[in-house]
N, C-alpha and C positions, 0 to 999 in steps of 0.2 A: 406750740409752746411759746411762752412770752420770752422776749429778751431778758435774761436775768441779771445783766450787768450794764448799767448806764454810764454815768460819768463820774470823774473824781470831783474834786472841789469846784464849785461853780464860781469861778473867780471873775470872769468877765462875760460880757454879753454882746450880742449884735442883733440888729433887727433883720438881718437877711434870712430868708428861708433856708434851712439846712437840714440835711438828712442823708442817710446812706441810700445810694441808688444801686441797688443790686444788679450785676451783670448776668444773673441767672445761673451761677454755678452752684454746685451742691457740696455739702460737707458731710462729716460723719461723726458719730461717737465711736471712738476707737474700739471699744469692746462691746459686744452684744448688738453691733450694728445690723448683722445679717438677721439676727433673731427678731429685731424690731421691724426690719423691712418685711420679714415674713409675716409677722403679726399684722402689719398695715395691709400687706397684700391679701391676706386671709379675709380681713373685715371688708376690704374693698370688693373682693370676689363674691363674698356671701351676699353683700347688697346688691350686686349685679344679678345674681342668681335669683334672689327674691323678687327683683323687678321683673325678670323674665318669667317667673312663676305666675305673678299677677297677670301679666299680659297673656299668658297661654291658657289661663283659666284654672289654675291650681294643680299642676302636675305633682303627685305626691313625692316622686323620686327627686324632683328638682327642690321641692320645699324642704325635704329631709337633708339633702346635700347642703343646702343653704344654711340650715340650722346647725349642722355639724361644723362647717367652716366658720361661721359666726362665733360659735363657742370656742373653737380652736384659736381664732384670732384674738378673742378677748382674754383667753388664758395666756397666750404668748405675750400679749401686751402687758398683762399684769405681772408675769414673771420678769419682764424687762425692768419693772419698777424696783426689783430687789437686786438686780445685777449692778456691779460697779460700772460706773459710766465711762471709764477709760483705762488705758494700760500705759505704764511708763515705757517709753522708748529706750532702747540700748544704743546710745550714740557713742562717739569716741569720748574716752575719759577726759581728754584735753584737746580743746579746739582752739587753734591759733586764728584770731580775727583777721580777716583780709578786707581792707578798705577798697571797695569796688570803684572802678573808674567810670562806670555806666550802670544803668539800672538792670541791664541784662546780666551783667556779672553779679550783681547783688541778688538777683532771683536765682541764679544757679548756685550761689553760696548757700542761700536759704534751703534750697532743695537737697543739695548734696550733704549738708551738715546737720540739718534739722527735720529733714523729711517733709518739708512744707510743699504741698502740691501746687498750691496757687498763691502766687506772690505778685499782687497787683499794686506795685508802688512805683509810681512814675517820678517821684521826686528823690534825687540821689542822696541828699542829705538825711532825709527820713529813712530811706532804704538802708543806709549805712548804720544809722542809729539804731534801728530795729535789730540788725544782724549783730551789732556790737553788744546790745543788751542781752540778746539771746545767747551769745557765746559766753558771757560772764555768768549767766544763769545756768546754762548747761555745765560749765565747768565746776560750778559750786556743788552740783549734784553728781559729778564725776560721770556725766553723760546719762544717768538713769533718771529721766525726768519726763514730764509731759510737754508736748508741743501742740499747737494748733495745726490743723490741716491747711488752713487758708488765712492769709493776711491781705488786707486791702488798705488803700489810702485814696479816698474819694470825698467829694462834697456830700455832706448829708443834706437832704432836701425837705424832709418832713418837718413840720412845725414843732412837733413834740420832741425833736432831737436837736433843736436850733441852738442849745447850749451844751451839747454833748461833745466832748473831745474824742471819746472812744468808747467802744462797747465790745462785749463778747457775745456772740450768738451761738448757743450751745448746739442746736440742731444742725447748723452748718459747720460747727466747729471752726469758727472764724473770728478773728479779731479785726475790727474795722477802725480805722483812725480817720477823723474828720478833717478834711483839707481846709475848711473854714476857720480852724483853730488858729491858723497862722495869720489871719487878716488883721492888718494894722498891729501886729504883735510888738513892734518897738515902741509905739506910742503908749500902748496899754501897759507895758512894762515900766516905762519911765513915769507914768502916772502913779503906779503902785510903789515905785521906789520913792517918789516925792512924799508919799504918805507914811513912810517909815518913821516910827517914833523912837527917839533915843532911849526912851524908858524900857522899851521891849529889848533893845540891844544889852542893856545893863542887866536886865533880869536873866537873860539867857547866858550871860557870862558868869553871873553870880551863882546860879543854880548848878547842882551836880549834873553831869551829862557830857556828852562828847562834843567838842568844838568842831564845826564843819567848815571853818574859814569862809563863811558865806560873805562876810564883809569884803574879804579879798576878791571874791568872785564878782561882787557888784562893782568894786573899784575897777577891775579889769574890763568889765562891760562898759563902764563910763568912758574909759580910755580908748578901748578898742571894740566898739560894738560889732564890727564886721567879722571879728574872729569868732563869734558865736553863731552857731547854727539855729535854725528855728526851733527844733526840738529842745535845745539847751535854753532858749529864751523862754519857752513855755514851762520848762522845769523851774526856772527862776521865779515865775509867776506863782506857781504852786507853793514854792518855799516861802516867799514873802506872805502869801495869803495864810498859810498854815501857821507860821511863826506869829503873825499878827493876831490870829484867833487864840492861840495858846497864851500869848502875851496878855491879852485882855482878860482871859480866865485867871491868870496869875495875879494880875493887878486886883481883881475882885476878891480873890481868896488867897492872897500871897503867903500868909502864915500856913495854912493847911497844905498848900502846894509844896512849900519847902519841906514840911514834915513828911509828906508823901515821898518826895525824892529821897530824903535821908533815911527813910525806913527801908529803902531798897539799895544799899551801897554797892551790891555787886552788879548792878545794872549800869550800862553806859548811856543808855537813852531812856527817856521817860514819857515822851510825848507822841509816839506813833507817827512815823514818817514826816517829821517836821524838818529834819536836816535836808540840806539840798540833795535832791536825788535825781540825777540826770536821766535815769530810766524809769522814773516813778510812774508815769502814765502807762508805759508798757507793762511794768511789773504789776500794777494795780489790775490790769485786765488778765494778765497771766495768773494773778491770784484767784480771780473768779474762775478761770478755766480749771486751775488745779483743784479748787474746792469742789467744782462740779465733777471732775473725773475721778477724784480720790474716793468717792463714795457712790452709793446707789441714790437714786432720786428718792426713794423711800426713807433712807437713812438721813439724807439732808433735811427732809421735811420733819422727821421726828426730832432731830436735834434742834431745829428752829422752834418748833412748838414747845419743846420741854424747857427752853431757856428764855422765853419771851420776857417775863417778869424779872429774871435774874440778870439778863442783859441790860435792861434799862437801869436797874439799881446800880450795877457795877459801873457802867460807862459815865453815869452822872457824877461819879466821884473822881473820874480820871481827867487830868489836864491834857486832853487830846482835841485835835481839830473837830469841829462840829460835823463835818462829813463822815468821820469815822463813827460818830454816834448816831448816825441816820438810822441804821438797822444793822442786823448781824452780818449780812452779806458784805456791806461796805466796810465794817469793822475788820472782817477777815481779810478782805482785799487789801486794805491799807496797812494792816499789820504785816502781811506777806510782803508788800512792797518795801516796807521799812527793813524787814530782816533780810531781804535780798540785797538791800543797800548796805548791809553790815550792821544794822542796829541790834543791840542786845537789850531786851526789855525787862522791866520789873516783873516780880513774881505775880503781882496782881493782874497785869496785862496778860501774861503768858498763861496763867490759870484760866482766865476767861477765854482766850483764844483756843486752848486745848480742849475745853469743853464744847466749843461750837463746831470744831472741825478736826478731822483726823490728818490734815495736811501738817508735815513737819518740815522745817527748813534747816539744813546743816548750819552749824555755828562755826563755820570756817571761812 
């Protein structure tokens, strides 16, 4: 199975080789895992029997057994396509976040509260950031939500992932964060801050929407950069990149964008995950995971195929960051990330989102 979730906004680049170096652990799809394992085992066994049959000169009993097992394996594997990929966990309705003093405490917190089996995060700030974000997410769902089985924070080494900040691996049920994302983070953040245009600030203040006090956050960073963790600095990079992209779209079509916003007076946000979102990268990958587990593989493929032309037509009218327009998967993940951050979107955004996925986020 291909990795179905790559990166968020491609804001910065480096020339170093990067990629996820798997330590060899395994994950699971929470529901139907045993069924799929049985299907795989049946196919594997039937292939072995067929090989033995050829070597033995064509024993009819072995040949018959092999055919039956092969058919059973294919049937079970096909049935798996129609089964929901995950089950919601029943966690505590409210979890109090505990800031760990070391990575061992952080791993224990993740296991005890979120049932995460493998928590390979050796950076304490990142470990606490993950647990804090998952705590807020779980509380939003009152404990009935999806969680990954595994979380890791390592250097990505393969070239194809050298600008990937994080990914969700469905087969391993694992969210991986790229340690290389923090390389030279302060210099890159300052570079982005120097490129901010006052016109964008004016536009965001003038249009309907919810103010996120991002200018205050930037000012605090300028005065006391050491008080920000690397995950927070990375979130600032995303906010600057997304705001800049939407600002450019508004400048190009300012009249239509103002009209679009005014037609949705009940919405607080119009631009999909543009506000400063401290847990945006985590929530983006959780969005991919939720989308995968909420439906069967067959249902996901059907929705994707049924909405190809409709999706392109709709997103081209929306003043949203370009990454959210990349494809249906990224639009869904970015919309989920924004809603988990408290965004309340326009009818046009939510109508499209609800057509593409059955994931629903509590509006509290």
